[in-house]
C-alpha positions in Angstrom: 115.0 106.6 60.1 116.1 105.2 63.0 119.4 106.1 62.5 118.4 110.0 62.5 115.8 109.1 66.1 119.4 107.8 67.4 121.0 110.6 66.9 118.9 113.4 67.4 118.7 111.7 70.7 122.3 111.0 71.4 122.3 115.2 70.6 119.8 115.6 73.5 121.3 113.6 75.9 125.1 115.4 75.5 122.9 118.8 75.1 122.1 117.7 79.2 125.3 116.2 79.3 124.0 113.3 81.2 126.9 110.3 81.5 125.0 106.7 82.4 125.9 105.4 86.1 128.8 103.6 87.1 127.8 99.5 87.2 129.6 99.7 91.0 126.8 102.0 91.8 124.0 100.1 90.0 125.6 97.1 92.4 126.7 98.6 95.9 122.5 99.7 95.1 121.7 95.8 95.0 123.4 94.9 98.3 122.4 97.1 100.2 118.9 96.7 99.8 120.1 92.8 100.6 121.8 93.5 103.6 118.5 95.8 104.6 116.4 92.8 104.5 119.0 90.7 106.2 118.8 93.6 109.1 114.6 94.0 109.3 115.0 89.3 109.9 117.2 90.3 112.1 115.2 92.8 114.1 111.8 90.6 113.0 113.4 87.5 115.0 114.7 89.5 118.4 111.1 91.0 118.0 109.0 87.1 118.3 112.3 85.9 120.8 111.3 88.5 123.0 106.7 88.0 122.9 107.9 84.4 123.2 110.0 85.0 126.2 106.8 87.3 127.4 104.6 84.8 126.6 106.0 81.8 128.3 107.3 83.6 130.9 103.6 83.6 131.8 103.1 80.1 132.0 106.1 79.7 133.4 105.3 81.7 136.2 101.2 79.6 136.9 99.3 82.2 134.4 98.1 79.1 132.2 95.1 81.1 132.4 93.7 84.5 134.3 90.9 85.3 136.0 90.1 87.9 135.0 89.6 87.2 130.4 90.0 90.7 130.3 93.4 89.9 131.5 94.0 87.5 128.4 94.0 90.3 125.7 96.5 92.8 127.7 98.7 89.6 127.6 99.1 89.2 123.8 102.7 91.8 123.7 101.5 93.7 120.9 104.4 96.5 120.3 107.5 93.4 119.5 103.8 91.5 117.1 103.9 95.5 115.7 107.9 95.5 115.5 107.5 92.1 114.1 104.8 93.3 111.0 107.0 96.9 110.7 110.1 95.3 110.2 108.4 92.8 107.6 107.0 95.5 105.5 110.5 96.5 105.6 111.7 93.7 104.4 109.9 92.9 101.6 110.3 96.8 100.2 113.7 95.8 100.5 114.5 92.6 98.4 111.8 94.3 96.5 114.6 97.3 95.0 117.1 94.4 94.4 117.7 92.9 90.9 115.7 89.9 90.8 113.8 91.6 93.6 109.9 91.4 91.1 109.9 87.6 90.3 108.8 87.6 94.0 104.9 86.9 94.7 104.0 89.5 98.0 103.5 86.8 99.6 105.6 84.6 99.4 108.2 87.2 100.4 105.9 87.8 103.2 105.3 83.8 104.0 109.0 83.6 104.0 110.2 86.5 106.2 107.8 85.5 109.2 108.9 82.7 108.5 112.6 83.3 109.5 111.4 85.4 111.9 110.0 82.5 113.7 112.5 80.4 113.0 116.0 82.8 114.4 113.5 84.2 117.1 112.7 80.5 118.6 116.7 80.3 117.7 118.0 83.0 119.8 115.2 82.8 122.6 116.5 79.4 123.2 119.2 80.9 123.8 118.4 83.8 126.4 118.2 86.7 124.2 114.2 86.6 124.8 114.7 88.0 128.1 117.8 89.2 127.8 116.0 91.5 125.2 113.1 92.5 127.0 114.4 93.4 130.4 117.0 95.8 128.6 114.4 98.2 127.3 112.2 97.8 129.8 114.4 100.2 131.4 112.9 102.4 129.5 109.9 103.9 130.8 107.9 104.1 127.6 108.1 100.9 126.6 107.8 99.6 130.3 104.2 101.4 130.3 103.4 99.8 127.1 104.6 96.6 127.4 102.5 93.7 130.0 104.7 91.0 131.6 104.4 88.2 134.3 105.6 91.2 137.2 103.0 93.4 136.4 100.6 90.1 136.0 101.4 88.9 139.5 101.1 93.1 141.0 97.7 92.3 141.2 96.4 92.0 144.4 92.9 93.6 144.0 92.6 90.7 142.4 94.3 87.8 144.8 97.8 88.1 143.0 101.0 90.1 144.9 104.6 88.8 144.4 107.3 90.2 145.7 110.9 90.5 147.7 110.0 88.6 152.0 111.9 92.0 153.7 111.3 90.4 157.3 109.1 87.2 158.7 107.8 88.2 161.7 106.3 84.9 163.3 105.1 82.4 161.9 102.8 83.2 160.3 103.3 87.3 158.9 105.6 88.6 157.0 106.0 91.5 155.1 107.0 91.3 151.4 107.8 94.0 148.9 106.2 94.1 145.0 107.7 94.6 142.0 106.7 97.9 142.3 108.3 99.2 145.4 105.7 99.0 147.9 105.4 96.4 151.6 102.7 94.3 152.4 101.8 92.3 155.5 101.3 88.6 155.0 99.0 86.7 156.8 99.0 82.3 155.7 95.9 81.0 156.2 96.1 77.5 156.1 97.8 76.7 153.0 98.2 73.6 150.6 101.2 71.1 150.7 103.6 72.9 147.5 103.8 75.9 149.4 106.7 77.2 150.0 107.4 78.9 153.7 109.0 81.9 152.7 112.8 82.8 154.2 114.0 87.0 154.4 115.1 88.0 150.9 113.5 84.9 148.9 111.0 86.0 146.3 107.5 84.8 146.4 104.5 85.1 144.8 101.4 84.1 145.9 96.8 83.8 145.5 94.7 85.0 148.7 93.0 87.8 149.1 93.1 91.6 150.4 91.3 92.6 153.2 90.3 95.9 151.7 89.7 96.9 155.5 93.2 96.2 157.2 95.6 96.1 154.0 96.5 92.6 155.0 97.3 89.7 152.5 95.8 86.7 153.2 97.8 83.8 151.4 96.0 80.6 150.8 99.4 79.2 148.5 103.0 80.0 148.3 105.3 79.5 145.8 109.3 80.4 145.2 109.2 82.7 142.4 111.4 81.0 139.3 114.3 83.8 138.3 
């Protein structure tokens, strides 16, 4: 009975012209899925490195707690967090298609992918690659509009923050600054603290103060050198 069934199946296979695939194709396919998983972890690591750089750069430039509470939400690097999430899912799908992938639970794969991305991302950021990645993509208009960095945060004179390159120093109390968007502001130094930086021509500074709406002059209460 079984022999007859086997013969019939073999006859249908022969009639359809079906031939078994060579083993090397399965090996190559599994290797491709592992390569895609590794690539996804690598991209996720760069996403973590860049998100980490953006977060730490706010604090490095004195933005430990924004005055505008709505700005806290803006400072979250959603672009890179979304990229991380996307490639973590790709990693999970790729591993599931490998030979032993079915043995791993979804939560295990996701946790391992995120952990590896965070560890490698921390290493990459310590090597300066988070900054390099951000500056490279910052020349892309779409990315530039979707990302909020420390230069954007300090380019808000209306709420008391202004930063940029000192264009000229008129006297001991007045100088001009070109902000990071290219606009030139006249700055008047009020009574400054001891820690305040004394601006020099061509230096880059960040200032806290108030913008006089009537004259358009920024009254600086504290001045610090901008750290690149």
